[in-house]
C-alpha positions as CSV (number, residue, x, y, z in Angstrom):
1,X,0.1,0.0,-0.2
2,X,1.2,3.4,-0.9
3,X,2.0,6.2,1.8
4,X,0.0,9.5,1.7
5,X,3.1,11.0,0.6
6,X,3.3,8.5,-2.4
7,X,-0.5,9.0,-3.2
8,X,-0.1,12.6,-3.5
9,X,3.1,12.5,-5.6
10,X,1.2,10.1,-8.0
11,X,-1.5,12.7,-8.4
12,X,1.1,15.2,-9.4
13,X,2.2,12.9,-12.0
14,X,-1.5,12.3,-13.3
15,X,-2.0,16.1,-13.4
16,X,-5.5,15.9,-12.3
17,X,-7.9,16.0,-9.2
18,X,-11.6,15.2,-9.0
19,X,-13.6,15.9,-5.9
20,X,-17.2,15.2,-4.9
21,X,-18.6,17.3,-2.4
22,X,-21.8,16.3,-0.5
23,X,-24.3,18.5,1.4
24,X,-27.1,18.0,3.9
25,X,-30.2,16.6,1.9
26,X,-29.8,15.5,-1.6
27,X,-27.3,18.0,-3.4
28,X,-23.7,17.3,-4.1
29,X,-21.0,19.2,-6.3
30,X,-18.1,18.0,-8.2
31,X,-14.9,19.8,-8.7
32,X,-12.3,19.0,-11.4
33,X,-8.8,20.4,-12.0
34,X,-6.4,19.3,-14.4
35,X,-2.9,21.1,-14.6
36,X,-1.2,19.2,-17.4
37,X,-2.6,20.8,-20.5
38,X,-1.3,21.3,-24.3
39,X,0.9,24.5,-24.7
40,X,-2.0,26.0,-27.0
41,X,-4.6,25.7,-24.4
42,X,-6.3,28.8,-23.3
43,X,-5.4,28.7,-19.7
44,X,-2.7,27.2,-17.3
45,X,-5.1,24.7,-15.9
46,X,-8.5,23.1,-16.9
47,X,-11.4,23.2,-14.3
48,X,-14.8,22.3,-13.7
49,X,-17.4,22.8,-11.3
50,X,-20.8,21.1,-11.3
51,X,-23.6,21.8,-8.9
52,X,-27.0,19.5,-9.1
53,X,-29.9,19.8,-7.0
54,X,-33.5,18.4,-7.2
55,X,-34.7,21.4,-9.0
56,X,-31.7,22.6,-11.2
57,X,-28.0,23.2,-11.5
58,X,-25.1,24.9,-12.6
59,X,-22.0,24.1,-14.6
60,X,-19.1,26.2,-14.6
61,X,-16.2,25.1,-17.2
62,X,-13.0,26.4,-18.2
63,X,-14.7,28.8,-20.6
64,X,-16.4,32.2,-20.3
65,X,-20.1,30.6,-20.0
66,X,-22.1,29.6,-17.0
67,X,-24.7,27.0,-17.7
68,X,-27.8,27.2,-15.4
69,X,-30.7,24.6,-15.9
70,X,-33.8,23.5,-14.1
71,X,-36.6,21.2,-15.2
72,X,-38.2,24.3,-17.0
73,X,-34.9,25.5,-18.9
74,X,-31.4,25.3,-19.9
75,X,-29.4,28.3,-20.4
76,X,-25.8,29.3,-21.1
77,X,-24.9,32.8,-19.4
78,X,-22.0,34.3,-21.2
79,X,-19.3,36.5,-20.1
80,X,-16.6,38.4,-22.3
81,X,-14.1,36.5,-24.3
82,X,-11.1,34.9,-22.8
83,X,-9.0,37.6,-24.2
84,X,-9.8,41.1,-24.6
85,X,-7.7,44.1,-25.4
86,X,-4.7,41.9,-25.2
87,X,-5.3,40.9,-21.6
88,X,-6.8,38.0,-20.0
89,X,-10.5,38.3,-19.0
90,X,-13.1,36.2,-17.6
91,X,-14.4,35.0,-14.3
92,X,-11.1,33.4,-13.2
93,X,-9.4,36.7,-13.6
94,X,-11.8,39.2,-12.7
95,X,-12.1,37.9,-9.0
96,X,-8.1,38.7,-8.7
97,X,-8.9,42.0,-10.2
98,X,-11.6,42.9,-8.0
99,X,-9.5,41.8,-4.9
100,X,-6.5,44.0,-5.9
101,X,-8.9,46.9,-6.4
102,X,-10.5,46.4,-3.1
103,X,-7.1,46.4,-1.4
104,X,-6.0,49.4,-3.4
105,X,-8.9,51.5,-2.7
106,X,-9.2,50.5,0.9
107,X,-12.8,48.7,0.5
108,X,-13.9,45.7,2.1
109,X,-14.5,42.8,-0.3
110,X,-17.9,41.0,-0.7
111,X,-16.4,37.7,0.1
112,X,-15.6,37.5,3.7
113,X,-12.6,36.2,5.6
114,X,-15.2,33.2,6.7
115,X,-15.6,32.5,2.9
116,X,-12.0,32.0,2.4
117,X,-11.7,29.9,5.4
118,X,-14.4,27.6,4.0
119,X,-12.8,27.4,0.7
120,X,-9.4,26.8,2.4
121,X,-10.9,24.1,4.6
122,X,-12.5,22.3,1.5
123,X,-9.1,22.2,-0.3
124,X,-7.5,20.9,2.8
125,X,-10.3,18.3,3.0
126,X,-9.8,17.3,-0.6
127,X,-6.0,16.7,0.0
128,X,-6.4,14.9,3.1
129,X,-8.9,12.7,1.6
130,X,-6.6,12.0,-1.2
131,X,-3.7,11.5,0.9
132,X,-5.5,9.1,3.4
133,X,-8.2,7.4,1.0
134,X,-11.2,8.2,3.2
135,X,-13.8,10.7,3.2
136,X,-13.1,13.9,5.3
137,X,-15.6,16.2,6.6
138,X,-15.1,20.0,6.6
139,X,-15.9,20.1,10.3
140,X,-12.9,17.7,10.7
141,X,-10.6,20.2,9.2
142,X,-12.2,23.2,10.9
143,X,-11.6,21.4,14.5
144,X,-8.1,20.8,13.6
145,X,-7.6,24.5,12.6
146,X,-9.2,25.8,15.9
147,X,-6.6,24.1,18.1
């Protein structure tokens, strides 16, 4: 059996991670990212986010389109092109620009520190799950961080 470090090293070689997050009730979300992509690819990583519920869902792919659907409709919501005026553009870049602007203008960002903590806890839970080959609860990660 491989050690936790060997399993994580193997993932780096494979170049991809996929995570299934389950919520109370019946909702679940999958995250997928790959960092080994062709040189001609439009981004440095490929990623996916899929959120499904009983009444609809969202899909966000490595493209400037958000897909929203329910039992009544299926609609792509398009943002700007990936490059605009010679600069990178799209949801991945705009959030970084927004944060930098908030710091420069001394404005409190809409996303709170708690939002950042929860995202970081999800990443730690994912890496722990991969390393230890077991499901990891966000509450477990937060309890360790609180010590």
